[in-house]
C-alpha positions as CSV (number, residue, x, y, z in Angstrom):
1,M,-27.8,-1.9,-38.3
2,R,-25.9,1.4,-37.9
3,F,-27.7,2.8,-41.0
4,F,-31.0,1.9,-39.5
5,L,-30.3,3.6,-36.2
6,R,-29.1,6.7,-38.0
7,L,-32.2,6.7,-40.1
8,L,-34.4,6.3,-37.0
9,R,-32.6,9.1,-35.2
10,E,-32.8,11.4,-38.3
11,G,-36.5,10.6,-38.8
12,S,-37.5,11.2,-35.2
13,G,-35.6,14.5,-35.3
14,R,-37.5,15.6,-38.4
15,V,-40.8,14.7,-36.7
16,L,-39.8,16.8,-33.7
17,I,-38.9,19.7,-36.0
18,L,-42.5,19.5,-37.4
19,I,-44.0,19.4,-33.9
20,D,-41.8,22.3,-32.8
21,W,-43.0,24.3,-35.9
22,L,-46.6,23.5,-35.2
23,F,-46.6,24.1,-31.4
24,K,-44.3,27.1,-30.7
25,P,-43.4,27.7,-27.1
26,S,-44.5,30.8,-25.2
27,I,-41.7,33.3,-25.4
28,V,-40.3,35.3,-22.4
29,M,-41.2,38.9,-22.9
30,R,-38.8,41.6,-21.7
31,T,-38.6,45.4,-21.9
32,N,-36.4,46.7,-24.7
33,E,-33.6,47.6,-22.2
34,E,-33.7,44.1,-20.6
35,Q,-33.7,42.4,-24.0
36,A,-30.8,44.5,-25.2
37,K,-28.8,43.5,-22.1
38,V,-29.7,39.8,-22.6
39,D,-28.7,40.1,-26.3
40,Q,-25.3,41.5,-25.3
41,E,-24.8,38.6,-22.8
42,T,-25.7,35.9,-25.3
43,K,-23.0,37.1,-27.7
44,T,-20.6,34.8,-25.7
45,L,-22.8,31.7,-26.4
46,K,-22.4,29.3,-29.3
47,L,-24.6,26.2,-29.8
48,Y,-23.0,23.3,-31.6
49,Q,-25.7,21.1,-33.0
50,F,-27.1,18.8,-35.7
51,Y,-30.3,20.1,-37.4
52,A,-32.4,17.0,-36.9
53,C,-31.0,15.7,-33.6
54,P,-34.0,15.4,-31.1
55,F,-31.9,16.7,-28.2
56,C,-30.7,19.7,-30.3
57,V,-34.4,20.4,-31.2
58,K,-35.2,20.4,-27.5
59,T,-32.3,22.8,-26.8
60,R,-33.2,25.1,-29.6
61,R,-36.8,25.2,-28.3
62,A,-35.6,26.3,-24.9
63,I,-33.5,29.0,-26.5
64,K,-36.5,30.2,-28.5
65,R,-38.7,30.1,-25.3
66,L,-36.2,32.2,-23.4
67,N,-36.0,34.7,-26.4
68,L,-32.2,34.4,-26.7
69,K,-30.0,35.1,-29.7
70,V,-27.5,32.3,-29.6
71,E,-25.3,31.6,-32.6
72,S,-26.0,28.1,-33.9
73,R,-23.1,26.1,-35.4
74,N,-23.7,23.1,-37.6
75,A,-21.2,20.4,-36.4
76,Q,-22.8,17.6,-38.4
77,K,-20.7,18.2,-41.5
78,I,-17.0,17.9,-41.5
79,G,-15.6,21.4,-41.3
80,K,-14.5,24.1,-39.0
81,F,-17.2,23.9,-36.4
82,R,-17.0,20.1,-36.1
83,K,-13.2,20.3,-35.7
84,E,-13.5,23.1,-33.1
85,L,-16.0,21.0,-31.1
86,E,-13.7,18.0,-31.2
87,V,-10.4,19.8,-30.4
88,S,-11.6,22.5,-28.0
89,G,-14.6,20.9,-26.5
90,G,-13.0,17.5,-26.2
91,K,-15.5,15.4,-28.1
92,I,-18.0,15.4,-31.0
93,K,-21.2,15.3,-29.1
94,V,-24.3,17.5,-29.6
95,P,-25.9,19.6,-28.4
96,C,-23.0,21.5,-26.8
97,L,-23.1,25.0,-25.6
98,K,-19.9,27.0,-25.6
99,V,-19.8,29.8,-23.0
100,E,-16.9,32.1,-23.6
101,G,-15.7,34.1,-20.6
102,S,-12.6,35.9,-19.3
103,G,-11.3,32.7,-17.7
104,G,-11.6,30.7,-21.0
105,A,-14.5,28.7,-22.4
106,L,-17.0,26.4,-20.6
107,W,-18.3,23.6,-22.8
108,I,-21.7,22.3,-21.6
109,Y,-22.9,19.0,-23.1
110,E,-26.3,17.3,-22.6
111,S,-29.5,19.1,-23.4
112,N,-30.8,19.1,-19.9
113,D,-27.6,20.7,-18.5
114,I,-27.7,23.3,-21.3
115,I,-31.3,24.2,-20.6
116,K,-30.7,24.3,-16.8
117,Y,-27.8,26.8,-17.4
118,L,-29.9,29.0,-19.7
119,D,-32.9,29.0,-17.3
120,E,-30.6,29.9,-14.4
121,H,-29.0,32.8,-16.3
122,F,-31.8,34.2,-18.5
123,Q,-35.2,33.3,-16.9
């Protein structure tokens, strides 16, 4: 049963990737100066994700729409990023946006919450 659910989740994610590739979102256009400022601000953002996760696809689509340069970290495979997500973020759940700041890091889980944060800061 667990294998079937994983297969279903992986399959639906791959279908969404195809749809995302076929129907690209309209990208926010900025002046060169505005874009340079946004690019500088996004250096503090890291997206922990799984490639074929439907909610990660949704989040990456919003990042693409907002014309943001956010470092993407694959937390699906056992390794440095998965461990960092578990230890520092508190759980292995994706998507997760890490926002680094002077007061420490803010870990935002849930695709809708991540998209809301990005829209509020970079629209």
